[in-house]
C-alpha positions in Angstrom: 19.5 -5.0 15.2 20.3 -1.7 13.6 17.5 0.7 12.6 17.5 1.3 8.8 18.2 4.9 7.7 15.7 6.4 5.3 17.1 8.7 2.7 14.9 10.9 0.5 16.2 12.4 -2.7 14.0 14.9 -4.5 14.1 16.7 -7.7 12.9 20.2 -7.4 10.1 21.2 -9.8 9.6 24.9 -9.8 6.1 26.2 -10.3 4.8 29.7 -10.7 1.5 31.4 -11.3 0.9 32.1 -14.9 -2.2 34.0 -15.8 -2.3 34.0 -19.6 -0.6 31.6 -22.0 -1.4 30.6 -25.5 -2.3 27.0 -26.2 1.1 26.6 -27.9 2.9 27.9 -24.9 0.9 25.7 -22.6 1.7 22.7 -24.7 5.4 23.5 -24.7 5.5 24.0 -20.9 3.6 20.7 -20.4 6.1 18.9 -22.6 9.1 20.4 -20.7 7.6 19.5 -17.4 7.0 15.9 -18.6 10.6 15.7 -19.8 12.0 16.9 -16.6 9.9 14.5 -14.6 11.0 11.6 -16.8 14.6 12.6 -16.4 14.3 12.7 -12.6 12.7 9.3 -12.6 15.5 7.9 -14.8 18.1 9.3 -12.3 16.3 8.1 -9.2 15.6 4.4 -10.2 19.2 3.3 -10.3 19.9 5.0 -7.0 16.9 3.3 -5.4 18.0 -0.1 -6.8 21.5 0.4 -5.5 20.2 1.2 -2.0 17.8 -1.7 -2.0 20.7 -4.1 -3.0 22.8 -2.7 -0.2 20.0 -3.3 2.3 19.5 -6.9 1.0 23.2 -7.6 1.3 23.3 -6.2 4.8 20.3 -8.3 5.9 21.8 -11.4 4.4 25.1 -10.8 6.2 23.3 -10.2 9.5 21.3 -13.4 9.0 24.5 -15.3 8.3 26.2 -13.9 11.4 23.2 -14.8 13.5 22.9 -18.3 12.1 26.6 -18.9 12.7 26.1 -18.3 16.5 27.6 -14.9 16.4 24.7 -12.4 16.5 25.8 -8.8 15.7 25.5 -6.3 18.5 26.2 -8.8 21.3 
């Protein structure tokens, strides 16, 4: 049986030290950060689903091959 390969995709969120910001600036930065995080999630979810479906299909195929008397890898 093959070992599953784990793939990590990350969206880079850049942080920096800010010593003084006005409440309006802080609110705007928080909003931009939340928007970026939401966008990254929206991009990641379809990719995760696609990989999951590929893994399910692979396992179903391996099960079929094994049940048919022809186990893979032998």
